C-alpha positions in Angstrom: -24.3 5.4 -12.8 -25.5 1.8 -13.1 -25.4 -0.5 -10.1 -22.5 -3.0 -10.2 -23.2 -6.3 -8.5 -20.4 -8.3 -7.0 -20.2 -12.1 -7.5 -21.3 -12.5 -3.9 -24.4 -10.4 -4.6 -25.3 -12.5 -7.6 -25.0 -15.7 -5.5 -27.2 -14.1 -2.7 -24.3 -14.1 -0.3 -24.1 -10.3 0.1 -26.8 -7.6 0.6 -27.1 -5.4 -2.5 -27.8 -2.4 -0.3 -25.3 -2.4 2.6 -22.9 -5.1 1.3 -23.2 -7.1 4.6 -22.8 -10.9 4.6 -26.2 -12.5 4.1 -25.0 -15.9 5.4 -25.6 -14.8 9.0 -29.3 -14.1 9.0 -31.4 -16.0 6.5 -34.8 -15.1 8.0 -34.1 -11.4 7.5 -33.6 -11.6 3.7 -35.9 -10.8 0.8 -35.3 -11.5 -2.9 -35.4 -8.1 -4.6 -34.5 -9.1 -8.2 -32.3 -11.2 -10.5 -29.1 -10.7 -12.4 -27.2 -13.1 -14.7 -29.5 -15.9 -13.6 -28.9 -15.4 -9.9 -31.1 -14.0 -7.2 -30.3 -10.6 -5.7 -31.3 -10.1 -2.0 -31.3 -7.5 0.7 -32.1 -7.5 4.3 -35.7 -6.7 5.1 -36.5 -3.2 6.0 -34.3 -0.2 5.1 -31.9 -2.2 2.8 -34.8 -3.7 0.8 -36.4 -0.2 0.6 -33.2 1.3 -0.8 -32.7 -1.5 -3.2 -36.2 -1.9 -4.7 -38.7 0.3 -3.0 -40.4 -2.2 -0.7 -39.5 -3.6 2.7 -41.0 -7.1 2.6 -41.6 -10.0 0.1 -44.6 -9.6 -2.1 -47.2 -12.4 -1.8 -46.3 -15.1 -4.2 -42.7 -14.0 -4.5 -39.9 -16.6 -4.5 -37.9 -17.5 -1.4 -34.2 -17.1 -1.1 -32.5 -20.3 -2.1 -31.2 -22.5 0.8 -27.8 -21.3 2.1 -26.1 -24.7 1.3 -27.2 -24.4 -2.3 -26.0 -20.9 -2.7 -22.6 -21.7 -1.2 -22.3 -24.8 -3.4 -23.0 -22.7 -6.5 -20.5 -20.1 -5.4 -17.8 -22.6 -4.8 -18.5 -24.4 -8.1 -17.9 -21.0 -9.9 -14.4 -21.3 -8.6 
């Protein structure tokens, strides 16, 4: 069965692996992919490993967008 991403996951507000709120611990996040133009993120370690097979950011990979920007985009979606 294909993975279904919530709107919160697409706006990088929810871990794609454990579904925990990512707004609480920005330093512990890693971008693991993209969906519908948004970043997908997971907590470093076990969540990232389950989501994409690696536990850390690859060198040269993009950073998670600033929290304020993610929340503004989420609120603009309505």
